[in-house]
N, C-alpha and C positions, 0 to 999 in steps of 0.2 A: 241042613239043607233050609228048613225054614226060619233059621234063625238067620242066615247070611242075607236072605229076601229082604229079611225085616229091616235089615240095616244099610239104610241110606243116607248117604253124606248130604248134610245140609252146611250150606255157606256160612262160615264164621260170621261175627258182626264188626270184626275189625277189619275183614276184607271187604265189607261191604263199605264201610265209613272212608276206606283208602280210596274207592272207585269212586264215589262221590266226590270227594275233593279232588282229585286226579280233574273229573269232567269238570268241575267248576272253573278251576285255574286256567284249563284250556279257553273256556269259554270267554273268562276275564282279558284273556289276552288276545282272543280275537277282537272283542268288542274295542279294547283299547286301540289296536292297530287301525281297525275302520277309523275311529273316532278321530284318531292322528292323520288318516290318509285325509277324509272329509276337512278338516280342520286346517292342514297347509293348503289343499285347495282355495278355502275361502280366503287364507292370507293372501294368498298371490294375485286374488282376484282384487282383493283390496287395495294391493300395493301398485296394481297397474291402474287400477282406478283414479287414486291420488296421484300417479304419476301423470297422468291423463287431464287432470283439473289443473295441477301446477303448470303446464304448458299451455294450457288454455289461457290462465290468466298472464302468463306471463307475456303471451302473444296480443293480448288486449291492452296492458300498459305499455307495452313498447311501442313507441311512436315515430314514425318516420323521421327522422329528421331534415329538415329543409338547407339544399344547400345554397348558400347565399352568393347570389350572383353579382360578382365585383362591378361596379358601374366603372365603364370607361373612363379614364382619366381624360378632363377637358384638357384642349391643347390652349396654352395661353393667346389669349389674344394681342395682337398686335397694337400698341398705343398708338391712336392717330396724331399725327403732328398738326397740334392745335394750333399752333404759331402758324403755318403757312395758311389755315384757315382765318385766325384773326386777321393776317395780315390781306388776304384776298377781300374778309368786309371791310377793312379801314381802307383798301384801293378803292371799293366800288363806293364808300360813304365820300372819298374824296372827289370821285370823278362824278359825282351827284352835285356836290355842291360845286364843282367849279361849272358845271353846266347851269347853276341859277344866276341870275342877273343880279345886280346891286341892287334894284327894287326890291327884289324875290328874297333875297338874302336879309333885307331893312326888316319886311313883313315877317318872317321867320323867327328873328329876332323880339319881334313885339309881341309875337304869338306865344312866346316863351314864358309871357306873365299874364297877358291878357289873349283870352282863347278867341280864337277866329267867329267863335258863335256868338261873342259878346259885342263884336267889332261893326257898327253899322254901317262907317263910312271911314277908307281909308285914302288919303291922297299924299304920294310921292312923289317930288318934282325934283328935278335934278339941276343947277346951275353951275355951271365950270367946276364941275367934280366935286359940290356941295350938295346935299340934297336938306330939302326941307318937307317936314313933315305935319298933317293935318289930319289928325282921327277923331272920330266921336265914336264911343262906346257905352256900352248900357252897364250900371252900376249894378254890384250884387246885393239882392236882398239880403237883409238882416233884422234882428229882433229891434234894434230901435235907431234914429236916423244919425244918433251919433255911433256907433256901431259901424251905419252905412258909409258915415263921411270918413270913418278911419279906414275902411276899405279902398274907397276912392284915391285916398292920401296915398297910398302903399301902391297902388296897381301904377298911379304916374309915374312917383319916385324910383319903384323898381324897373320899370321899363325905360325908363331916362337911364339909370346906371346902366343898363345890359346895353344900350347905344352908345354909351361913353366906351365901350369897350370894343367897340366893330371899327372893321376897316376902310370905314367911309365916315366922312366929317357929316354932324350933321350939325347945318348951322341956323336951323330952326324947327323947334317943337312945339305944337299946339296940342294938347288934352282939352277934352269936352266932354264930360260923364252925364247922363242923361237917366231919368227914372220915370215911370208914369205918374203924373201930376192930377190933380182935379183943380178945374176953376171952379167959378162961383157959380156956375150953373148945372154943377154936378158933373161935368163931362171930362173924362181923362183922356188923356195922351202923354206922349213922350216931353218931357221937358228937361230944360238944361240945370242942373243942379251943383255942377261944379266946373271951374274952366282954370286952368291951369298953361303959360307958356314958358318955353326957355330958349335964351338965344345959343348960339354955339359956345362963347366964351364961357357961360354961365355953367353949360353941361361938363365943359371938361375940368371946371373948378371944382365940382361936387365931390365932396370926399365919400365914398363909398365905405370905408370902414365905418362911418359915423350915422347909419340908416335911421335909428331911431330919431335922431335930433332934426333928420330931415323931415322925416314922418309928420312931425309936431310943429314944422317950420314953415311947413311948404309957402305957405302966402306970404313969409319974409323972403325966402331963397328963390322961388319962381321970379321972373323978370314981368311978368302978368299972371292975377290971381284974382277969381270971384266965385262967391257960394250961393246958393238959395239961404235965405235966413234960418230954416230948420236945419241944414247942415253945415255949419258954419265949426 
């Protein structure tokens, strides 16, 4: 009996090692499973965050497209009948001209060459349908006496040719040009510097196509001519 009590069974080394190995294997499996579980959770959160960032960026970059409003087409404006307006204006001009007296028509013709502001005296007399004209006008100022004289010659010839083409027969025409002159005492007053006269026949014979000749030879063309020594 004493021998049996002393015989107690002790676990072998091999069985102890096998048990520890199984326990270690189980711990590794459990740790791996937990790691996989937490890792997949982090990946899902990361993917969700990435998707939210992409959506936010796409919303920021997308700009609302403006819809261009098409302008309404303008309706064609009907062209005005300019011919009718021109005819009306022409009719009004004709009416005004018809209302002018012969003397007023002659005066308007003279004013086309010699402005009314420069005319100091104008007498138009009618005798049996013919008209005699006596006018005094101020010469235009210029740089020299010679240039002033040439300007006077042009005024006289141009006005005479304009009257030549009028509907009224001019039987006599007298021009007198004046300028401020200074006398020996130093007093200044308008004085005659050039004068020219034309009768009806001479007026009708003047060649309107040779104006330059008429300017340079007015003293020979006119029936009467005189000029201040400084303006010859």
